C-alpha positions in Angstrom: 186.0 -21.6 -117.7 184.8 -25.0 -118.8 181.3 -25.9 -117.7 180.9 -28.0 -114.5 177.4 -29.0 -115.7 177.6 -30.0 -119.3 180.1 -30.7 -122.0 179.7 -29.0 -125.4 181.8 -31.8 -127.0 179.0 -34.4 -126.5 176.8 -32.4 -128.9 173.6 -32.6 -126.8 171.3 -29.9 -125.7 171.1 -29.8 -122.0 167.4 -29.0 -121.9 166.5 -31.5 -124.6 168.0 -34.1 -122.3 166.6 -32.7 -119.0 163.0 -32.0 -120.2 162.5 -34.6 -123.0 165.1 -37.4 -122.4 166.4 -36.5 -125.9 170.1 -37.3 -126.3 170.3 -36.6 -130.0 173.5 -34.8 -131.1 172.9 -31.3 -132.6 175.0 -28.8 -134.5 175.2 -25.1 -133.6 174.6 -25.4 -129.8 174.4 -22.0 -128.1 176.2 -21.3 -124.8 173.9 -20.2 -121.9 175.1 -18.8 -118.6 172.8 -20.3 -115.9 172.8 -17.1 -113.8 172.3 -14.2 -116.2 172.4 -10.4 -115.9 174.7 -9.2 -113.1 175.7 -12.8 -112.3 176.7 -13.7 -115.9 180.5 -13.2 -115.2 180.2 -15.1 -112.0 178.5 -18.0 -113.8 181.4 -18.0 -116.2 184.0 -17.9 -113.4 182.5 -21.0 -111.8 181.6 -22.9 -114.9 177.9 -22.6 -114.5 176.9 -22.7 -118.2 175.2 -25.2 -120.5 174.8 -25.7 -124.2 171.4 -25.4 -125.7 169.7 -25.8 -129.1 168.2 -22.6 -130.4 164.7 -23.7 -129.6 165.5 -24.2 -125.9 167.7 -21.1 -125.7 165.6 -18.3 -127.1 162.7 -19.4 -129.4 160.6 -22.2 -128.1 157.8 -22.3 -125.5 160.3 -24.0 -123.1 163.2 -21.6 -124.0 165.2 -20.6 -121.0 164.9 -16.9 -122.0 161.1 -17.1 -122.4 159.9 -19.5 -119.7 160.3 -18.8 -116.0 159.8 -22.4 -114.9 162.5 -23.6 -117.3 164.9 -20.9 -116.2 164.3 -21.6 -112.5 164.8 -25.3 -112.9 168.1 -24.7 -114.6 169.1 -22.3 -111.9 168.3 -24.9 -109.2 170.4 -27.4 -111.0 173.2 -24.8 -111.3 173.1 -24.2 -107.6 173.3 -27.9 -106.9 176.3 -28.3 -109.3 178.0 -25.3 -107.6 177.5 -26.8 -104.1 178.9 -30.2 -105.2 181.9 -28.7 -107.0 182.7 -26.0 -104.5 181.6 -27.3 -101.0 183.9 -24.7 -99.3 182.2 -21.7 -100.9 179.0 -19.9 -99.9 176.6 -19.9 -102.9 174.2 -17.4 -101.3 177.0 -14.9 -100.5 178.4 -15.2 -104.1 175.2 -15.2 -106.1 173.0 -13.2 -103.7 170.0 -15.6 -103.9 169.0 -19.2 -103.0 167.4 -20.9 -105.9 166.4 -24.2 -104.1 
């Protein structure tokens, strides 16, 4: 499913924008499912994914796969996006956790 949080076509890294107000277009963005592990497929189903530069995805100090605070902030934004897009659905029941 297409992301409800971010468009890959605009060429920006979601975390570069969110953390650094950097809207520079980048090549080779990597898809990241906001809720990982057992909730990865559910993230896909509801469009909870963003596009990240390699540095913010896996390698840098703020990388979502290396930094708990960055990961949690992204999950909080994902929950808010879900609740806006699907007001009739119960986030806690579907994802099993409240990230607010």
